[in-house]
LOVOFI-276067 format. One record per atom (N, C-alpha, C): residue in one letter; atom name; x, y, z. Coordinates in steps of 0.02 Angstrom, whole numbers, m for minus. Each point is the difference from the previous one (the first is absolute). Example, Ala and Ser with C-alpha at 12.3 -4.5 7.8 and 13.67 -1.06 7.14 Angstrom:
residues 2
+---------+-------+--------+--------+--------+
: residuo : atomo :      u :      v :      w :
+---------+-------+--------+--------+--------+
:       A :     N :    660 :   m284 :    390 :
:       A :    CA :    m45 :     59 :      0 :
:       A :     C :     45 :     60 :      0 :
:       S :     N :    m18 :     53 :    m36 :
:       S :    CA :     42 :     59 :      3 :
:       S :     C :    m39 :     55 :     37 :
+---------+-------+--------+--------+--------+
end
This chain:
residues 176
+---------+-------+--------+--------+--------+
: residuo : atomo :      u :      v :      w :
+---------+-------+--------+--------+--------+
:       M :     N :   m178 :    795 :    591 :
:       M :    CA :      0 :    m14 :    m70 :
:       M :     C :     m1 :    m76 :    m10 :
:       R :     N :    m47 :    m24 :    m40 :
:       R :    CA :     m7 :    m72 :    m13 :
:       R :     C :     24 :    m15 :    m70 :
:       E :     N :     43 :    m51 :     m5 :
:       E :    CA :     25 :    m25 :    m64 :
:       E :     C :     m9 :    m76 :      1 :
:       I :     N :     m8 :    m29 :    m59 :
:       I :    CA :     m8 :    m72 :     m7 :
:       I :     C :     55 :    m27 :    m46 :
:       V :     N :     40 :    m45 :     27 :
:       V :    CA :     49 :    m36 :    m40 :
:       V :     C :    m38 :    m58 :    m32 :
:       L :     N :      7 :     m9 :    m65 :
:       L :    CA :    m42 :    m48 :    m37 :
:       L :     C :     44 :    m43 :    m45 :
:       D :     N :    m17 :    m64 :     m5 :
:       D :    CA :     34 :    m45 :    m46 :
:       D :     C :    m49 :    m53 :    m23 :
:       T :     N :     13 :    m28 :    m59 :
:       T :    CA :    m41 :    m55 :    m26 :
:       T :     C :     45 :    m56 :    m23 :
:       E :     N :    m28 :    m59 :     m4 :
:       E :    CA :     30 :    m57 :    m34 :
:       E :     C :    m50 :    m19 :    m55 :
:       T :     N :     26 :    m25 :    m55 :
:       T :    CA :    m41 :    m11 :    m59 :
:       T :     C :     14 :    m68 :    m33 :
:       T :     N :    m45 :    m19 :    m46 :
:       T :    CA :      8 :    m64 :    m35 :
:       T :     C :     56 :      3 :    m52 :
:       G :     N :     20 :     58 :    m19 :
:       G :    CA :     52 :     11 :    m50 :
:       G :     C :     16 :     74 :     m3 :
:       L :     N :     32 :     22 :    m53 :
:       L :    CA :     24 :     69 :     m3 :
:       L :     C :    m41 :     48 :    m42 :
:       N :     N :    m54 :    m25 :    m34 :
:       N :    CA :    m34 :     43 :    m47 :
:       N :     C :    m76 :     m5 :      7 :
:       Y :     N :    m29 :     50 :     33 :
:       Y :    CA :    m73 :      0 :      7 :
:       Y :     C :    m35 :      8 :    m67 :
:       K :     N :     33 :     31 :    m48 :
:       K :    CA :    m31 :      8 :    m67 :
:       K :     C :     m7 :    m67 :    m35 :
:       A :     N :     40 :    m49 :     20 :
:       A :    CA :     m4 :    m68 :    m28 :
:       A :     C :    m43 :    m45 :     43 :
:       G :     N :    m33 :     29 :     50 :
:       G :    CA :    m47 :    m39 :     41 :
:       G :     C :     26 :    m20 :     69 :
:       D :     N :     62 :     19 :     17 :
:       D :    CA :     24 :    m17 :     67 :
:       D :     C :    m40 :     38 :     52 :
:       R :     N :     m5 :    m29 :     60 :
:       R :    CA :    m44 :     26 :     52 :
:       R :     C :     36 :      6 :     66 :
:       I :     N :    m28 :     40 :     45 :
:       I :    CA :     25 :      6 :     68 :
:       I :     C :    m21 :    m62 :     40 :
:       I :     N :     48 :    m27 :     39 :
:       I :    CA :    m15 :    m57 :     42 :
:       I :     C :     14 :     13 :     74 :
:       E :     N :     34 :     55 :     15 :
:       E :    CA :     11 :     20 :     70 :
:       E :     C :      7 :     75 :      3 :
:       V :     N :    m29 :     29 :     52 :
:       V :    CA :      7 :     71 :     14 :
:       V :     C :     23 :      8 :     71 :
:       G :     N :     48 :     45 :     10 :
:       G :    CA :     23 :     16 :     68 :
:       G :     C :      1 :     75 :      8 :
:       C :     N :    m20 :     23 :     58 :
:       C :    CA :      0 :     72 :     16 :
:       C :     C :     22 :      8 :     73 :
:       V :     N :     43 :     49 :     12 :
:       V :    CA :     23 :     17 :     67 :
:       V :     C :    m13 :     74 :     11 :
:       E :     N :    m33 :     16 :     56 :
:       E :    CA :    m15 :     69 :     16 :
:       E :     C :     58 :     33 :     36 :
:       L :     N :     17 :     61 :    m23 :
:       L :    CA :     48 :     42 :     35 :
:       L :     C :    m38 :     62 :     26 :
:       I :     N :     13 :     18 :     61 :
:       I :    CA :    m26 :     63 :     27 :
:       I :     C :     61 :     42 :     17 :
:       N :     N :      4 :     57 :    m32 :
:       N :    CA :     58 :     44 :      8 :
:       N :     C :     66 :    m38 :    m11 :
:       H :     N :      0 :    m41 :    m52 :
:       H :    CA :     59 :    m38 :    m22 :
:       H :     C :     20 :    m56 :     48 :
:       I :     N :    m46 :    m20 :     44 :
:       I :    CA :     14 :    m54 :     48 :
:       I :     C :    m52 :    m55 :    m10 :
:       P :     N :     22 :    m63 :    m10 :
:       P :    CA :    m49 :    m54 :     m6 :
:       P :     C :    m45 :     m3 :     61 :
:       S :     N :    m66 :      1 :    m12 :
:       S :    CA :    m49 :      2 :     54 :
:       S :     C :    m16 :    m70 :     26 :
:       G :     N :     18 :    m52 :    m37 :
:       G :    CA :    m20 :    m68 :     17 :
:       G :     C :    m64 :    m20 :    m36 :
:       N :     N :    m33 :     47 :    m32 :
:       N :    CA :    m61 :    m14 :    m38 :
:       N :     C :     20 :    m20 :    m71 :
:       F :     N :    m27 :    m56 :    m23 :
:       F :    CA :     16 :    m24 :    m68 :
:       F :     C :    m59 :    m36 :    m30 :
:       L :     N :      6 :    m12 :    m65 :
:       L :    CA :    m49 :    m40 :    m36 :
:       L :     C :     38 :    m47 :    m46 :
:       Q :     N :    m19 :    m63 :      0 :
:       Q :    CA :     29 :    m48 :    m46 :
:       Q :     C :    m55 :    m48 :    m21 :
:       F :     N :     m2 :    m15 :    m65 :
:       F :    CA :    m46 :    m52 :    m23 :
:       F :     C :     26 :    m32 :    m64 :
:       Y :     N :    m21 :    m63 :     m8 :
:       Y :    CA :     15 :    m39 :    m60 :
:       Y :     C :    m63 :     m2 :    m43 :
:       C :     N :     10 :     m9 :    m65 :
:       C :    CA :    m57 :      1 :    m47 :
:       C :     C :      0 :    m63 :    m42 :
:       S :     N :    m57 :    m33 :     m3 :
:       S :    CA :     m7 :    m54 :    m48 :
:       S :     C :    m10 :     31 :    m69 :
:       T :     N :     20 :    m35 :    m50 :
:       T :    CA :     m7 :     23 :    m69 :
:       T :     C :     m2 :    m60 :    m46 :
:       K :     N :    m34 :      8 :    m56 :
:       K :    CA :     m1 :    m54 :    m49 :
:       K :     C :     64 :     m2 :    m42 :
:       K :     N :     40 :     54 :      5 :
:       K :    CA :     63 :      3 :    m37 :
:       K :     C :     51 :    m46 :     33 :
:       I :     N :     32 :    m41 :    m40 :
:       I :    CA :     52 :    m46 :     25 :
:       I :     C :     62 :     41 :     18 :
:       V :     N :     27 :    m11 :     60 :
:       V :    CA :     60 :     35 :     22 :
:       V :     C :     59 :    m25 :    m41 :
:       N :     N :     37 :     47 :    m29 :
:       N :    CA :     59 :    m14 :    m40 :
:       N :     C :     53 :    m35 :     43 :
:       E :     N :     33 :    m50 :    m27 :
:       E :    CA :     51 :    m38 :     37 :
:       E :     C :     56 :     45 :     25 :
:       E :     N :     20 :     49 :    m39 :
:       E :    CA :     52 :     47 :     21 :
:       E :     C :    m24 :     42 :     59 :
:       A :     N :    m64 :     19 :     m1 :
:       A :    CA :    m28 :     39 :     55 :
:       A :     C :     m2 :    m43 :     64 :
:       I :     N :    m17 :    m63 :     m7 :
:       I :    CA :     m1 :    m45 :     59 :
:       I :     C :     69 :     m3 :     32 :
:       K :     N :     53 :      0 :    m41 :
:       K :    CA :     68 :      0 :     27 :
:       K :     C :     14 :     63 :     40 :
:       V :     N :    m32 :     56 :    m17 :
:       V :    CA :     11 :     63 :     34 :
:       V :     C :    m38 :      3 :     66 :
:       H :     N :    m65 :    m17 :     m2 :
:       H :    CA :    m42 :      9 :     60 :
:       H :     C :    m26 :    m64 :     31 :
:       G :     N :      5 :    m56 :    m35 :
:       G :    CA :    m21 :    m64 :     29 :
:       G :     C :    m75 :    m11 :      3 :
:       L :     N :    m40 :     43 :    m31 :
:       L :    CA :    m73 :     m7 :      3 :
:       L :     C :    m26 :    m40 :    m59 :
:       T :     N :    m36 :    m54 :     15 :
:       T :    CA :    m27 :    m44 :    m51 :
:       T :     C :    m75 :      8 :     m5 :
:       N :     N :    m28 :    m21 :    m56 :
:       N :    CA :    m73 :      1 :     m8 :
:       N :     C :    m34 :    m44 :     52 :
:       K :     N :     31 :    m56 :     17 :
:       K :    CA :    m29 :    m44 :     50 :
:       K :     C :    m10 :     38 :     66 :
:       F :     N :     50 :     38 :     21 :
:       F :    CA :     m6 :     41 :     60 :
:       F :     C :    m50 :     56 :     m9 :
:       L :     N :      4 :     35 :    m56 :
:       L :    CA :    m42 :     59 :    m11 :
:       L :     C :    m74 :    m17 :     m8 :
:       N :     N :    m16 :    m60 :    m24 :
:       N :    CA :    m70 :    m19 :    m10 :
:       N :     C :    m40 :     m1 :     64 :
:       N :     N :     33 :      0 :     57 :
:       N :    CA :    m34 :      1 :     65 :
:       N :     C :    m17 :     70 :     24 :
:       H :     N :     13 :     50 :    m41 :
:       H :    CA :     m9 :     70 :     20 :
:       H :     C :    m51 :     35 :    m44 :
:       P :     N :    m31 :     54 :     25 :
:       P :    CA :    m47 :     38 :    m41 :
:       P :     C :     36 :     36 :    m57 :
:       T :     N :    m39 :     23 :    m48 :
:       T :    CA :     28 :     37 :    m57 :
:       T :     C :     18 :     71 :     21 :
:       F :     N :     37 :     35 :    m43 :
:       F :    CA :     16 :     71 :     13 :
:       F :     C :    m65 :     39 :      7 :
:       K :     N :    m48 :    m14 :    m44 :
:       K :    CA :    m64 :     36 :      2 :
:       K :     C :    m33 :     m5 :     69 :
:       E :     N :      1 :    m61 :     28 :
:       E :    CA :    m32 :    m11 :     65 :
:       E :     C :     36 :     36 :     57 :
:       Q :     N :     62 :     19 :    m11 :
:       Q :    CA :     40 :     32 :     52 :
:       Q :     C :     14 :     73 :    m15 :
:       S :     N :    m24 :     24 :    m57 :
:       S :    CA :     17 :     67 :    m23 :
:       S :     C :    m26 :     56 :     45 :
:       N :     N :    m59 :     m8 :     29 :
:       N :    CA :    m26 :     52 :     45 :
:       N :     C :     44 :     10 :     61 :
:       A :     N :     23 :    m55 :     30 :
:       A :    CA :     44 :      5 :     58 :
:       A :     C :     66 :     33 :    m20 :
:       F :     N :     25 :    m17 :    m59 :
:       F :    CA :     62 :     31 :    m25 :
:       F :     C :     m9 :     75 :    m10 :
:       L :     N :    m52 :     19 :    m35 :
:       L :    CA :    m11 :     72 :    m14 :
:       L :     C :    m13 :     39 :     64 :
:       K :     N :    m35 :    m30 :     47 :
:       K :    CA :    m12 :     33 :     64 :
:       K :     C :     66 :      9 :     38 :
:       F :     N :     43 :    m51 :     m2 :
:       F :    CA :     64 :      3 :     37 :
:       F :     C :     45 :     55 :    m28 :
:       I :     N :      6 :      5 :    m66 :
:       I :    CA :     45 :     50 :    m28 :
:       I :     C :    m30 :     70 :      1 :
:       G :     N :    m66 :      4 :     m1 :
:       G :    CA :    m34 :     65 :      2 :
:       G :     C :     28 :     46 :    m54 :
:       N :     N :      9 :     63 :     18 :
:       N :    CA :     29 :     50 :    m45 :
:       N :     C :     71 :     17 :     20 :
:       D :     N :     31 :    m44 :     39 :
:       D :    CA :     67 :     15 :     27 :
:       D :     C :     54 :    m12 :    m52 :
:       V :     N :     58 :     28 :     14 :
:       V :    CA :     59 :     m7 :    m43 :
:       V :     C :     20 :    m73 :     m1 :
:       L :     N :     15 :    m27 :    m59 :
:       L :    CA :     22 :    m69 :     m8 :
:       L :     C :     75 :      0 :    m14 :
:       I :     N :     36 :    m41 :     37 :
:       I :    CA :     72 :     m9 :     m8 :
:       I :     C :      8 :    m67 :    m35 :
:       I :     N :     26 :      1 :    m62 :
:       I :    CA :      4 :    m61 :    m40 :
:       I :     C :     69 :     m3 :    m34 :
:       H :     N :     31 :    m57 :      1 :
:       H :    CA :     64 :     m9 :    m35 :
:       H :     C :    m15 :    m25 :    m71 :
:       N :     N :     21 :     39 :    m49 :
:       N :    CA :    m16 :    m12 :    m71 :
:       N :     C :    m76 :      6 :     m9 :
:       A :     N :    m25 :     58 :     16 :
:       A :    CA :    m72 :     13 :      2 :
:       A :     C :    m36 :    m14 :    m66 :
:       E :     N :     33 :     12 :    m55 :
:       E :    CA :    m32 :    m12 :    m65 :
:       E :     C :    m25 :    m72 :     m5 :
:       F :     N :     40 :    m47 :     23 :
:       F :    CA :    m18 :    m71 :     m3 :
:       F :     C :    m61 :    m14 :     43 :
:       D :     N :      4 :     16 :     65 :
:       D :    CA :    m55 :    m16 :     46 :
:       D :     C :    m64 :     38 :    m18 :
:       L :     N :      6 :     63 :    m17 :
:       L :    CA :    m59 :     39 :    m17 :
:       L :     C :    m33 :    m25 :    m64 :
:       G :     N :     40 :    m22 :    m48 :
:       G :    CA :    m28 :    m29 :    m61 :
:       G :     C :    m44 :    m60 :     17 :
:       F :     N :     25 :    m44 :     43 :
:       F :    CA :    m39 :    m58 :     21 :
:       F :     C :    m61 :     18 :     41 :
:       I :     N :      9 :     45 :     49 :
:       I :    CA :    m56 :     19 :     42 :
:       I :     C :    m55 :     33 :    m41 :
:       N :     N :     19 :     48 :    m42 :
:       N :    CA :    m50 :     35 :    m39 :
:       N :     C :    m33 :    m46 :    m51 :
:       N :     N :     36 :    m50 :    m25 :
:       N :    CA :    m31 :    m50 :    m44 :
:       N :     C :    m52 :    m41 :     38 :
:       E :     N :     18 :    m22 :     60 :
:       E :    CA :    m49 :    m38 :     41 :
:       E :     C :    m62 :     42 :     13 :
:       L :     N :     10 :     63 :     17 :
:       L :    CA :    m56 :     44 :     14 :
:       L :     C :    m43 :     11 :    m63 :
:       K :     N :     33 :      6 :    m57 :
:       K :    CA :    m37 :      8 :    m63 :
:       K :     C :    m42 :    m62 :    m15 :
:       L :     N :     29 :    m59 :     13 :
:       L :    CA :    m36 :    m63 :    m13 :
:       L :     C :    m63 :     m7 :     42 :
:       I :     N :     m2 :     32 :     58 :
:       I :    CA :    m59 :     m5 :     43 :
:       I :     C :    m44 :     63 :     m4 :
:       G :     N :     17 :     44 :    m47 :
:       G :    CA :    m41 :     60 :    m10 :
:       G :     C :     13 :     56 :     49 :
:       S :     N :     57 :      0 :     33 :
:       S :    CA :     17 :     54 :     46 :
:       S :     C :     48 :     50 :    m32 :
:       R :     N :      1 :     59 :     28 :
:       R :    CA :     44 :     52 :    m27 :
:       R :     C :     73 :    m14 :     20 :
:       P :     N :     48 :     25 :    m38 :
:       P :    CA :     70 :    m11 :     17 :
:       P :     C :     20 :     40 :     63 :
:       I :     N :     53 :    m21 :     30 :
:       I :    CA :     27 :     35 :     58 :
:       I :     C :     27 :     68 :    m22 :
:       D :     N :    m16 :     51 :     39 :
:       D :    CA :     27 :     66 :    m16 :
:       D :     C :     36 :     31 :     60 :
:       N :     N :     21 :    m43 :     46 :
:       N :    CA :     39 :     23 :     58 :
:       N :     C :     66 :     30 :    m23 :
:       E :     N :     28 :     43 :     42 :
:       E :    CA :     69 :     22 :    m12 :
:       E :     C :     46 :    m60 :      8 :
:       I :     N :     50 :     m5 :    m43 :
:       I :    CA :     45 :    m57 :      0 :
:       I :     C :     72 :     24 :     11 :
:       I :     N :     35 :    m35 :     44 :
:       I :    CA :     73 :      9 :      6 :
:       I :     C :     31 :    m65 :    m23 :
:       D :     N :     38 :      4 :    m55 :
:       D :    CA :     33 :    m59 :    m27 :
:       D :     C :     70 :     m4 :     29 :
:       T :     N :     11 :    m48 :     44 :
:       T :    CA :     65 :     m5 :     34 :
:       T :     C :     55 :    m22 :    m48 :
:       L :     N :    m16 :    m32 :    m55 :
:       L :    CA :     51 :    m16 :    m50 :
:       L :     C :     29 :     64 :    m28 :
:       L :     N :    m43 :     46 :    m21 :
:       L :    CA :     23 :     64 :    m27 :
:       L :     C :     34 :     42 :     53 :
:       L :     N :    m29 :     m1 :     60 :
:       L :    CA :     29 :     39 :     55 :
:       L :     C :     71 :    m25 :     16 :
:       A :     N :      9 :    m65 :      3 :
:       A :    CA :     66 :    m29 :     15 :
:       A :     C :     50 :     17 :    m55 :
:       R :     N :    m20 :     m7 :    m63 :
:       R :    CA :     46 :     16 :    m55 :
:       R :     C :     22 :     72 :      3 :
:       K :     N :    m46 :     45 :     16 :
:       K :    CA :     16 :     71 :      3 :
:       K :     C :     42 :     16 :     61 :
:       K :     N :    m23 :    m22 :     58 :
:       K :    CA :     33 :     17 :     63 :
:       K :     C :     69 :    m32 :      7 :
:       L :     N :      6 :    m62 :    m24 :
:       L :    CA :     63 :    m37 :      9 :
:       L :     C :     44 :      3 :    m63 :
:       N :     N :    m26 :     31 :    m52 :
:       N :    CA :     36 :      5 :    m64 :
:       N :     C :     26 :    m69 :    m22 :
:       T :     N :    m48 :    m47 :     m4 :
:       T :    CA :     17 :    m68 :    m20 :
:       T :     C :    m52 :    m26 :    m49 :
:       R :     N :     23 :    m43 :    m43 :
:       R :    CA :    m46 :    m32 :    m46 :
:       R :     C :    m30 :    m63 :     32 :
:       I :     N :     41 :    m34 :     40 :
:       I :    CA :    m24 :    m60 :     35 :
:       I :     C :    m39 :     23 :     61 :
:       A :     N :    m63 :    m19 :      3 :
:       A :    CA :    m42 :     23 :     56 :
:       A :     C :    m54 :    m51 :     16 :
:       N :     N :     15 :    m65 :     m9 :
:       N :    CA :    m50 :    m49 :     20 :
:       N :     C :     m3 :     m5 :     76 :
:       L :     N :    m52 :    m30 :     25 :
:       L :    CA :    m12 :     m1 :     72 :
:       L :     C :     56 :    m35 :     38 :
:       D :     N :     25 :    m56 :    m25 :
:       D :    CA :     55 :    m35 :     33 :
:       D :     C :     61 :     45 :      6 :
:       Y :     N :     18 :     33 :    m55 :
:       Y :    CA :     58 :     45 :      1 :
:       Y :     C :     m9 :     56 :     51 :
:       L :     N :    m59 :     31 :      1 :
:       L :    CA :    m13 :     55 :     45 :
:       L :     C :      1 :    m23 :     73 :
:       C :     N :    m26 :    m59 :     13 :
:       C :    CA :      3 :    m27 :     68 :
:       C :     C :     72 :    m10 :     21 :
:       R :     N :     40 :    m29 :    m43 :
:       R :    CA :     71 :    m10 :     17 :
:       R :     C :     35 :     68 :     11 :
:       R :     N :    m15 :     48 :    m43 :
:       R :    CA :     32 :     66 :      5 :
:       R :     C :    m16 :     34 :     67 :
:       F :     N :    m61 :    m11 :     25 :
:       F :    CA :    m21 :     32 :     63 :
:       F :     C :      5 :    m48 :     59 :
:       S :     N :     33 :    m57 :     m9 :
:       S :    CA :      9 :    m49 :     54 :
:       S :     C :    m66 :    m23 :     30 :
:       I :     N :    m48 :    m13 :    m43 :
:       I :    CA :    m65 :    m26 :     20 :
:       I :     C :      1 :    m75 :     m9 :
:       D :     N :    m17 :    m36 :     52 :
:       D :    CA :      5 :    m73 :      1 :
:       D :     C :    m52 :    m30 :    m48 :
:       I :     N :     24 :    m38 :    m49 :
:       I :    CA :    m44 :    m32 :    m49 :
:       I :     C :      2 :    m76 :      4 :
:       R :     N :     25 :    m27 :     55 :
:       R :    CA :      6 :    m73 :      6 :
:       R :     C :    m67 :    m34 :     m3 :
:       A :     N :    m54 :     32 :     20 :
:       A :    CA :    m67 :    m30 :     m2 :
:       A :     C :    m28 :     m3 :    m70 :
:       R :     N :     32 :     33 :    m47 :
:       R :    CA :    m26 :      5 :    m68 :
:       R :     C :     29 :    m56 :    m44 :
:       T :     N :    m26 :    m60 :      9 :
:       T :    CA :     22 :    m55 :    m42 :
:       T :     C :    m37 :      1 :    m67 :
:       T :     N :    m61 :     26 :      0 :
:       T :    CA :    m37 :     12 :    m61 :
:       T :     C :    m32 :     69 :      7 :
:       H :     N :    m23 :     27 :    m55 :
:       H :    CA :    m36 :     64 :      2 :
:       H :     C :    m70 :    m13 :     28 :
:       G :     N :    m20 :     44 :     44 :
:       G :    CA :    m68 :     m2 :     27 :
:       G :     C :    m21 :     72 :      8 :
:       A :     N :    m61 :     15 :    m18 :
:       A :    CA :    m22 :     70 :      0 :
:       A :     C :      5 :     33 :     68 :
:       L :     N :    m20 :    m34 :     54 :
:       L :    CA :      2 :     32 :     65 :
:       L :     C :     72 :      9 :     25 :
:       L :     N :     41 :    m52 :     m5 :
:       L :    CA :     70 :      6 :     21 :
:       L :     C :     35 :     54 :    m41 :
:       D :     N :    m12 :      1 :    m65 :
:       D :    CA :     32 :     51 :    m42 :
:       D :     C :    m23 :     70 :     21 :
:       C :     N :    m62 :      8 :     20 :
:       C :    CA :    m24 :     65 :     26 :
:       C :     C :     36 :     20 :     63 :
:       Q :     N :     10 :    m48 :     45 :
:       Q :    CA :     34 :     14 :     62 :
:       Q :     C :     72 :     22 :    m13 :
:       L :     N :     34 :    m35 :    m46 :
:       L :    CA :     68 :     19 :    m18 :
:       L :     C :      1 :     67 :    m35 :
:       L :     N :    m47 :     10 :    m46 :
:       L :    CA :     m3 :     63 :    m36 :
:       L :     C :    m13 :     59 :     47 :
:       A :     N :    m41 :    m11 :     51 :
:       A :    CA :    m12 :     54 :     49 :
:       A :     C :     66 :     22 :     31 :
:       E :     N :     42 :    m49 :     18 :
:       E :    CA :     65 :     17 :     29 :
:       E :     C :     45 :     36 :    m50 :
:       V :     N :      0 :    m23 :    m62 :
:       V :    CA :     39 :     33 :    m53 :
:       V :     C :    m25 :     71 :    m11 :
:       Y :     N :    m65 :      8 :     m4 :
:       Y :    CA :    m29 :     66 :    m11 :
:       Y :     C :     20 :     49 :     55 :
:       I :     N :     m2 :    m22 :     62 :
:       I :    CA :     19 :     42 :     56 :
:       I :     C :     73 :     21 :     m7 :
:       E :     N :     43 :    m45 :    m22 :
:       E :    CA :     70 :     17 :    m11 :
:       E :     C :      7 :     50 :    m58 :
:       L :     N :    m38 :    m10 :    m52 :
:       L :    CA :      4 :     45 :    m58 :
:       L :     C :    m22 :     71 :     15 :
:       I :     N :    m45 :      8 :     47 :
:       I :    CA :    m25 :     67 :     16 :
:       I :     C :     37 :     32 :     58 :
:       G :     N :     52 :    m32 :     25 :
:       G :    CA :     40 :     32 :     52 :
:       G :     C :     24 :    m47 :     54 :
:       G :     N :    m23 :    m61 :     m2 :
:       G :    CA :     25 :    m50 :     47 :
:       G :     C :    m33 :      1 :     67 :
:       K :     N :     14 :    m52 :     37 :
:       K :    CA :    m26 :     m5 :     68 :
:       K :     C :     33 :     54 :     42 :
:       Q :     N :    m39 :     31 :     40 :
:       Q :    CA :     25 :     53 :     44 :
:       Q :     C :     24 :    m31 :     65 :
:       T :     N :     57 :     23 :     22 :
:       T :    CA :     26 :    m26 :     63 :
:       T :     C :    m38 :     30 :     58 :
:       T :     N :     m5 :    m38 :     52 :
:       T :    CA :    m35 :     23 :     60 :
:       T :     C :     53 :     22 :     50 :
:       W :     N :     m8 :     59 :     25 :
:       W :    CA :     47 :     26 :     50 :
:       W :     C :    m24 :    m21 :     69 :
:       E :     N :     46 :    m24 :     39 :
:       E :    CA :    m16 :    m18 :     69 :
:       E :     C :     37 :     48 :     45 :
:       F :     N :    m36 :     28 :     47 :
:       F :    CA :     30 :     47 :     47 :
:       F :     C :      4 :    m33 :     68 :
:       F :     N :     57 :      6 :     32 :
:       F :    CA :      9 :    m32 :     66 :
:       F :     C :     m3 :     52 :     54 :
+---------+-------+--------+--------+--------+
end
């Protein structure tokens, strides 16, 4: 079974107001185990990155201007995710941005099955607080490398959180 953990970074919080995707990260899971296969790309955009967003992810227009647009990278993205289940934390946010980008380039919206780990965590853990940092701390997942948000790193952390939410890492028995 193939699943894709997906995350984006954006110029701001509202695609309806013109904010755009500036980074996409995807991590492949095979039977709930990271395969080592991933996709990450940055996107140039004419939209100025919001100062508050820069504080979150550290991505500036100066850096992004050296990268292709989302449109130029969309085929590789769509091929990578295929029709597989997407694991997304706060899926409404990321899907809104992704489907807006696809609409802007004349492509159809994503219709993959979605597992929203935010909703899953709230239900399974009976908690209102369910941001990625909190969940990593709750499951003793090391977040020291996360000085800023980055789509690929956040996917890697989310993959570990997701595995914990669906039953946790299985112990390996050693026989002597």
